[in-house]
Each structure stands twice: as C-alpha cells, then as structure tokens.
C-alpha positions as CSV (number, residue, x, y, z in Angstrom):
1,X,-0.1,0.0,0.0
2,X,1.1,3.5,-0.6
3,X,1.0,6.8,1.3
4,X,-1.9,8.8,-0.2
5,X,-1.9,12.3,-1.4
6,X,-4.8,14.7,-1.4
7,X,-5.3,16.1,-4.7
8,X,-7.4,19.1,-6.0
9,X,-10.5,18.1,-7.8
10,X,-9.6,19.9,-10.9
11,X,-6.4,18.0,-11.3
12,X,-7.6,14.5,-10.8
13,X,-8.7,14.0,-14.4
14,X,-6.0,15.9,-16.2
15,X,-2.8,16.2,-14.2
16,X,-3.1,12.8,-12.3
17,X,-4.3,10.5,-14.9
18,X,-3.2,12.3,-18.0
19,X,-5.5,14.2,-20.4
20,X,-4.8,11.8,-23.3
21,X,-6.0,8.8,-21.4
22,X,-9.5,7.4,-22.5
23,X,-12.1,5.2,-20.9
24,X,-11.6,1.6,-21.7
25,X,-14.2,-1.0,-22.8
26,X,-16.8,-0.2,-20.1
27,X,-18.6,3.0,-19.2
28,X,-18.7,4.2,-15.6
29,X,-20.8,1.7,-13.6
30,X,-24.1,2.5,-12.2
31,X,-24.2,3.8,-8.6
32,X,-25.2,1.5,-5.8
33,X,-27.0,3.1,-2.7
34,X,-25.1,2.6,0.5
35,X,-28.0,2.9,2.8
36,X,-27.8,3.8,6.5
37,X,-24.6,1.7,7.0
38,X,-22.6,4.4,5.1
39,X,-21.3,1.9,2.6
40,X,-21.2,2.2,-1.2
41,X,-20.6,-0.9,-3.4
42,X,-20.1,-1.3,-7.2
43,X,-20.1,-4.9,-8.6
44,X,-20.1,-4.1,-12.3
45,X,-16.7,-5.2,-14.1
46,X,-14.5,-2.5,-15.2
47,X,-11.7,-3.6,-17.7
48,X,-8.9,-1.2,-18.3
49,X,-6.6,-2.2,-21.1
50,X,-2.8,-1.1,-21.4
51,X,-2.2,2.6,-21.5
52,X,-5.8,3.5,-20.8
53,X,-8.0,4.4,-17.9
54,X,-11.5,3.7,-16.6
55,X,-13.9,5.1,-14.0
56,X,-16.6,3.6,-11.8
57,X,-18.9,5.2,-9.3
58,X,-20.9,4.4,-6.1
59,X,-23.2,6.3,-3.9
60,X,-23.3,6.5,-0.1
61,X,-26.7,7.6,1.2
62,X,-28.3,8.5,4.5
63,X,-24.9,8.7,6.2
64,X,-25.4,10.9,9.4
65,X,-23.8,14.3,8.6
66,X,-23.0,14.8,12.2
67,X,-20.7,11.8,12.3
68,X,-17.2,12.8,13.2
69,X,-15.2,9.7,12.1
70,X,-12.0,10.5,10.2
71,X,-11.4,7.5,8.0
72,X,-12.8,5.4,5.1
73,X,-12.0,1.9,4.1
74,X,-11.4,1.2,0.4
75,X,-11.7,-2.4,-0.8
76,X,-10.7,-3.4,-4.4
77,X,-11.1,-6.8,-6.0
78,X,-9.5,-7.6,-9.3
79,X,-10.1,-10.8,-11.3
80,X,-7.5,-13.5,-11.6
81,X,-5.1,-12.9,-14.5
82,X,-5.2,-9.2,-14.2
83,X,-2.0,-7.3,-14.9
84,X,-1.4,-5.6,-11.6
85,X,2.1,-4.4,-12.2
86,X,1.4,-0.8,-13.2
87,X,-1.9,0.5,-11.8
88,X,-2.6,4.1,-10.7
89,X,-5.6,4.4,-8.6
90,X,-7.4,7.6,-7.5
91,X,-10.6,8.2,-5.5
92,X,-12.8,11.2,-5.8
93,X,-15.0,12.2,-2.8
94,X,-18.5,13.7,-3.2
95,X,-17.3,17.3,-2.5
96,X,-14.4,16.9,-5.0
97,X,-11.6,16.1,-2.7
98,X,-9.1,13.7,-4.4
99,X,-7.3,10.9,-2.7
100,X,-4.4,8.8,-4.3
101,X,-4.0,5.6,-2.6
102,X,-2.0,3.9,-5.4
103,X,0.5,5.9,-7.2
104,X,2.2,4.8,-10.3
105,X,4.2,7.4,-12.4
106,X,8.0,7.4,-12.7
107,X,7.9,4.1,-10.7
108,X,5.3,1.6,-9.9
109,X,4.8,-1.0,-7.2
110,X,2.5,-4.0,-7.9
111,X,-0.5,-4.6,-5.7
112,X,-2.4,-7.6,-5.0
113,X,-5.7,-8.7,-6.7
114,X,-7.5,-8.0,-3.3
115,X,-6.4,-4.6,-2.0
116,X,-7.6,-2.8,1.1
117,X,-6.5,0.6,2.5
118,X,-7.9,3.1,5.1
119,X,-7.8,6.8,4.1
120,X,-7.7,9.7,6.4
121,X,-10.5,12.1,5.3
122,X,-10.0,15.8,4.7
123,X,-11.5,18.0,7.3
124,X,-15.4,18.4,6.9
125,X,-15.5,15.8,4.2
126,X,-18.9,15.0,2.9
127,X,-19.7,11.2,3.3
128,X,-22.9,11.0,1.5
129,X,-23.0,11.4,-2.2
130,X,-21.2,10.0,-5.3
131,X,-17.6,8.6,-4.9
132,X,-15.7,8.0,-8.2
133,X,-12.8,5.5,-8.6
134,X,-10.4,6.0,-11.5
135,X,-8.1,3.2,-12.5
136,X,-5.3,4.0,-14.9
137,X,-3.2,1.2,-16.4
138,X,0.3,2.3,-17.0
139,X,1.2,-1.0,-18.6
140,X,1.5,-1.1,-22.4
141,X,0.2,-4.5,-22.9
142,X,-1.6,-6.1,-19.9
143,X,-5.3,-5.7,-19.1
144,X,-6.7,-5.3,-15.6
145,X,-10.3,-6.1,-14.6
146,X,-11.7,-4.6,-11.5
147,X,-14.5,-7.1,-10.4
148,X,-15.9,-5.1,-7.6
149,X,-15.1,-2.3,-5.1
150,X,-16.4,-0.8,-2.0
151,X,-16.0,2.4,0.0
152,X,-17.0,2.3,3.7
153,X,-17.1,5.2,6.2
154,X,-15.3,4.2,9.4
155,X,-18.1,4.4,12.0
156,X,-15.7,4.6,15.0
157,X,-14.8,8.0,16.3
158,X,-11.0,8.8,16.6
159,X,-9.6,7.8,20.0
160,X,-9.3,10.4,22.7
161,X,-6.3,8.9,24.4
162,X,-2.7,8.0,23.6
163,X,-3.3,4.4,22.8
164,X,-4.8,2.8,19.6
165,X,-5.3,-0.5,17.9
166,X,-6.3,-1.6,14.5
167,X,-7.5,-5.1,14.2
168,X,-8.4,-5.1,10.5
169,X,-6.6,-7.8,8.4
170,X,-4.2,-6.4,5.8
171,X,-2.7,-8.5,3.0
172,X,1.0,-8.3,2.5
173,X,3.2,-9.4,-0.3
174,X,5.0,-7.9,-3.3
175,X,3.7,-4.5,-2.5
176,X,3.8,-1.9,0.3
177,X,1.1,-2.8,2.8
178,X,-0.1,-0.1,5.1
179,X,-2.4,-0.1,8.2
180,X,-3.4,3.2,10.1
181,X,-4.1,4.2,13.8
182,X,-5.3,7.7,14.6
183,X,-4.0,9.0,17.9
184,X,-5.6,12.0,19.7
185,X,-3.0,12.8,22.4
186,X,-1.3,16.2,23.3
187,X,2.4,16.8,23.4
188,X,5.3,14.8,22.1
189,X,5.3,11.0,21.4
190,X,7.2,9.1,24.0
191,X,10.9,8.1,23.7
192,X,9.8,4.6,24.7
193,X,6.7,4.3,22.5
194,X,5.5,0.7,22.1
195,X,4.3,-1.0,18.9
196,X,2.6,-4.4,19.2
197,X,2.7,-6.3,16.0
198,X,0.9,-9.5,15.0
199,X,2.1,-10.3,11.5
200,X,2.0,-13.7,9.8
201,X,4.6,-13.3,7.0
202,X,6.6,-16.2,5.4
203,X,10.2,-15.3,4.7
204,X,10.0,-12.5,7.1
205,X,13.6,-11.5,6.5
206,X,12.6,-10.4,3.0
207,X,10.5,-7.6,4.4
208,X,11.0,-4.2,6.3
209,X,8.5,-3.2,8.9
210,X,8.2,0.5,9.7
211,X,6.3,2.7,12.0
212,X,5.6,5.7,9.9
213,X,4.6,9.3,11.1
214,X,2.5,11.6,9.0
215,X,5.5,13.5,7.8
216,X,6.7,10.2,6.4
217,X,9.5,9.7,9.0
218,X,10.1,6.0,9.2
219,X,11.2,4.0,12.3
220,X,12.5,0.4,11.4
221,X,11.0,-2.3,13.8
222,X,13.8,-5.0,13.6
223,X,12.5,-8.5,14.2
224,X,14.4,-10.6,16.7
225,X,16.9,-13.1,15.3
226,X,14.5,-16.0,16.0
227,X,11.4,-14.5,14.2
228,X,11.3,-16.2,10.9
229,X,7.7,-16.4,9.7
230,X,5.8,-14.1,12.0
231,X,6.0,-11.0,14.3
232,X,4.0,-11.4,17.5
233,X,5.9,-9.0,19.7
234,X,5.9,-5.6,21.3
235,X,8.8,-3.3,20.1
236,X,10.1,-0.1,21.7
237,X,10.9,2.8,19.6
238,X,12.1,6.4,20.2
239,X,9.8,8.8,18.3
240,X,10.1,11.7,20.8
241,X,10.8,14.1,18.0
242,X,7.3,13.6,16.6
243,X,4.1,15.1,17.8
244,X,1.7,12.4,19.3
245,X,-1.5,13.8,17.8
246,X,-1.6,12.4,14.3
247,X,-2.3,9.4,12.1
248,X,0.4,6.8,12.5
249,X,1.0,4.0,9.9
250,X,2.5,0.6,10.0
251,X,4.1,-0.4,6.7
252,X,5.2,-3.8,5.6
253,X,7.7,-3.2,2.6
254,X,9.4,-5.8,0.4
255,X,13.1,-5.4,0.9
256,X,15.1,-4.1,-2.1
257,X,17.8,-6.6,-1.3
258,X,15.6,-9.6,-2.2
259,X,14.4,-10.9,-5.5
260,X,10.6,-11.1,-6.2
261,X,8.2,-12.7,-6.1
262,X,7.5,-12.1,-2.4
263,X,5.3,-14.6,-0.4
264,X,1.9,-13.4,0.6
265,X,1.1,-12.9,4.3
266,X,-1.4,-11.0,6.5
267,X,-1.1,-8.3,9.1
268,X,-3.7,-9.5,11.7
269,X,-3.5,-6.5,14.1
270,X,-1.3,-3.8,15.6
271,X,-1.4,-1.5,18.6
272,X,0.4,1.9,19.3
273,X,1.1,3.5,22.6
274,X,2.7,6.8,22.1
275,X,2.5,8.4,25.6
276,X,2.7,5.6,28.1
277,X,2.2,6.2,31.8
278,X,3.2,4.1,34.8
279,X,3.8,4.3,38.6
280,X,6.5,6.5,40.0
281,X,7.8,3.7,42.3
282,X,9.1,0.4,40.9
283,X,9.1,-3.1,42.2
284,X,12.3,-5.3,41.7
285,X,12.7,-9.0,41.9
286,X,15.3,-11.5,40.8
287,X,15.5,-15.3,39.9
288,X,19.1,-16.6,40.3
289,X,18.4,-20.2,39.4
290,X,21.0,-21.2,36.8
291,X,19.9,-22.9,33.5
292,X,21.9,-24.3,30.7
293,X,21.1,-22.7,27.3
294,X,21.1,-25.3,24.5
295,X,21.0,-24.6,20.8
296,X,18.0,-26.6,20.2
297,X,15.6,-25.2,22.8
298,X,14.3,-22.1,24.5
299,X,15.1,-21.2,28.3
300,X,12.2,-19.7,30.3
301,X,12.9,-18.4,33.8
302,X,9.9,-17.1,35.9
303,X,9.6,-14.2,38.5
304,X,6.2,-13.8,40.3
305,X,5.1,-10.4,41.4
306,X,2.3,-10.2,44.0
307,X,1.0,-7.7,46.5
308,X,1.7,-4.6,44.5
309,X,-0.9,-2.5,42.8
310,X,-1.3,-0.9,39.4
311,X,0.3,-1.2,36.2
312,X,4.0,-1.8,35.4
313,X,6.4,1.2,35.0
314,X,6.9,2.7,31.6
315,X,10.6,2.7,32.6
316,X,10.9,-0.9,33.6
317,X,14.2,-2.8,33.0
318,X,15.3,-6.4,32.7
319,X,18.9,-7.3,33.7
320,X,20.1,-10.5,31.9
321,X,23.4,-12.5,33.1
322,X,24.7,-15.2,30.9
323,X,28.1,-17.1,31.0
324,X,28.7,-18.3,27.4
325,X,30.7,-21.6,26.6
326,X,30.5,-20.9,22.8
327,X,30.1,-17.9,20.6
328,X,26.7,-16.4,21.3
329,X,25.5,-15.2,17.9
330,X,21.9,-16.1,17.6
331,X,20.1,-15.5,21.1
332,X,17.1,-13.3,21.4
333,X,15.8,-12.0,24.7
334,X,12.1,-11.5,25.5
335,X,10.1,-10.4,28.5
336,X,6.8,-12.4,28.7
337,X,4.1,-10.4,30.7
338,X,1.7,-12.4,32.8
339,X,-1.0,-12.2,30.0
340,X,1.5,-13.8,27.5
341,X,2.4,-10.6,25.6
342,X,6.1,-10.7,24.3
343,X,8.3,-7.7,24.6
344,X,11.5,-7.9,22.6
345,X,14.5,-6.9,24.8
346,X,17.2,-7.5,22.2
347,X,19.6,-9.9,20.8
348,X,23.1,-11.1,22.0
349,X,25.9,-9.2,20.6
350,X,27.3,-10.8,17.4
351,X,30.1,-13.4,17.9
352,X,30.2,-12.8,21.7
353,X,32.2,-14.9,23.9
354,X,32.6,-12.8,27.0
355,X,30.0,-12.9,29.9
356,X,26.8,-11.1,29.3
357,X,25.6,-8.7,32.0
358,X,23.0,-6.4,30.1
359,X,20.2,-4.2,31.4
360,X,17.4,-3.7,28.8
361,X,14.8,-0.9,29.0
362,X,11.2,-2.0,28.4
363,X,7.8,-0.4,28.6
364,X,5.1,-2.9,29.7
365,X,3.0,-0.1,31.1
366,X,-0.2,-1.5,29.7
367,X,0.3,-4.6,31.9
368,X,-0.8,-5.2,35.5
369,X,2.3,-5.7,37.7
370,X,0.9,-8.6,39.7
371,X,1.3,-12.0,38.0
372,X,4.2,-14.2,36.7
373,X,6.7,-12.6,34.4
374,X,9.1,-14.7,32.4
375,X,12.4,-14.2,30.7
376,X,12.6,-16.1,27.5
377,X,16.0,-16.9,25.9
378,X,15.5,-18.1,22.4
379,X,18.3,-19.5,20.2
380,X,17.9,-19.5,16.4
381,X,20.0,-20.1,13.3
382,X,22.1,-22.9,14.7
383,X,22.6,-26.5,13.7
384,X,23.6,-29.3,16.0
385,X,22.9,-29.7,19.7
386,X,25.4,-27.9,21.9
387,X,25.4,-25.7,25.0
388,X,25.6,-21.9,24.4
389,X,26.3,-21.3,28.0
390,X,24.4,-20.7,31.2
391,X,21.7,-18.3,32.2
392,X,23.0,-17.3,35.6
393,X,20.0,-15.1,36.6
394,X,17.9,-12.1,35.7
395,X,16.4,-9.2,37.5
396,X,13.1,-7.5,36.7
397,X,12.1,-3.9,37.8
398,X,8.6,-3.1,37.1
C-alpha cells in the first residue's frame, strides 16, 4: 500500500491520470446506494486495457452528517489474470476532494488482486453522495479487470487517548502494505513508544516493517533473530521528535535486497502506545536459578510479582546475566508478561564470547504488575545440539 496524497478535484482527471487517457471497454458503472450503513458498493466489471484508464462510481446515502469519524476503508477486488504491475488508482469524494491510494508514475509497485486501505479524510469531508474511482493502467500490454469495489465510512470515532489499535486484516506480499491508527493525544510522542505487531509473514527477513509518522518519517522495527515467519511482539521505539496527535501508519515493505516474487502474508492487528504512563515507584525481583542454554531449545525463567497494585512502570528494566561457553551469535531475549504478551528486549551481541551482563529498558505499562513474568532466551539459526552457555539469573524492575 502507498502513502496517499490529497489532490485538487480539478487535477484528478488531467494532471493525475493524463489528459490523453481514455475510458476503456466499459462506461462508468451505475451507482449503488449505500443505505444507512454508510457503505457504497459497485459490482459491475471495469476492464482497463494497457495505457488506458476507466472510472466507476458508487453512492453512499443516508450517512449521518454529524458523524465525526475521520477514515474510510477502500476495498478493491480484481479478477485472476489481471496485470497488477502498473496501476494508478485515484478516489474522488462527493465534494471533489481527491485521494491517491496507489501511485504509479515514474515508478510503480504492484498490488495484490485483493487490496484494502484506510484513508484519512479531509476536514469536513462529505460522506454522503457519489464517490468516483479511477483506475489508470500504465502497462503497455496487460489488461486489468476490477471485479468489484467498496468504500465504507469508518463508524468509530477517533480515539481520545494516547493508545490505539487496528484489528483489520491487511494482506501483505509484493507491494507496500499499510495500516493506520489515529491518535488524539497532546504533546510529543514518548521516547519509549511501544508498537505491538501481529504479522504472519513467510520469509519475514525479506520484508522491512516500519512505524511511519504523518511527515513520512520512518522507524524500522527490527524483528528478533528467532522471528522467521511471524512477528507477535511488542517493540520499543524512540519517536520523541514527533508530535503524538496524528495518524500513524504501520508499513510492511518488500526489501530491495531480495528478488521477487515475495510470499503473501497477513497483518492481523497492531497497537500503538505513544505516551505511556506508569507508577512513579518500581518493584524489583530476581531469579538466580542457573539454567543451561542449548542451541535446540528455549529457556524460560519465571519471576512472580504479588502484593503490588497498578500497572508496570513505563521505565521498566530487565537485567540478563549469561556465561557463554560458545560464541553467542543467535540468542534473542524476551520479557513475557503475565498475560502472554512478548516484549522484545534485544539480541545477544554478534560473535560474543565474554560474559553477558546487560540491562534492557522495556515499557510494559499496559500490563498489571501482579502475576508471573518470564524471561525467555531463544536461540535461532544454529545446527547441531550444543550448549551456548548458562543463564546465571535475571532481575526484573517493574
């Protein structure tokens, strides 16, 4: 998916799509009433041949004008065999505001046959009325057929706090996939902002995952060494130079260092906490039971917290102490909260043979302090069965 750009209504037909382009094979489809659900659907096929463009319309009716939601969801479904390599897609709102969810000019990124994106609406955008979708095929030879499309007004109001979540599935693959969370929170975003990602993605190393601010600043979320086909982890990122009150995006981008095709996956959900809070006082406990770390299995060490109230501190720390017997190249460290949420602490230093005594900052401020916390030491990328070394103990401060 691509970062959309608002366009002036007068430029959508000429400057965006090119004045010389003509409508292909089918005329604009008849509008479909959206009804009180604030949804417009068009199921009439639109075939766009190479170097041409075509338009399709749908209507949203009876959508409450007092609704204050700020996003719409656009769903596109193309037939099998369509050439998806060079499509440029624009959406025109009833009042004439232009949105550009898929850009293809000097360079093009292929999208999937089933494509979904959420778009942030312009201020005071009219929801009810006729929406126009224009598809331009920049390919010289291939044809693309739009089987159906839908535009739906997001009926949830923007969040009023500093935490948000998006549970809508987003397909990933040989294109830039994007999901958005609006945050309504004053001040700067936190230096220890947390991003919880649930992504099922084969060949995860062939993709880059970013938290993206509205100004297009990108913050790379680096998977742990043992995350091969999925990300189900909370990552900590410093976005303190950004304002908290904005629309944040998560992007899954095919890496330029890998050769396509890229395998398909799905972003199940993600959550963002840009201004976490936690108690001023902290609770500290340790587990000093030694355990051998084998190359073929994970090591889990528990610490139970009880008798303290409230949530964990947003400045929590985990101290890890390991004595290696072999090079420690492929160890990942996680803090597991009582509810099972995984917080990535970090990876062992590359080619490390000296004792490890590291303190990792972590922000589990959405978690209750009471319960059993675990340190998970996870090896990856190794063959054979041998001992990395010994986990001497760990200390949790929450």
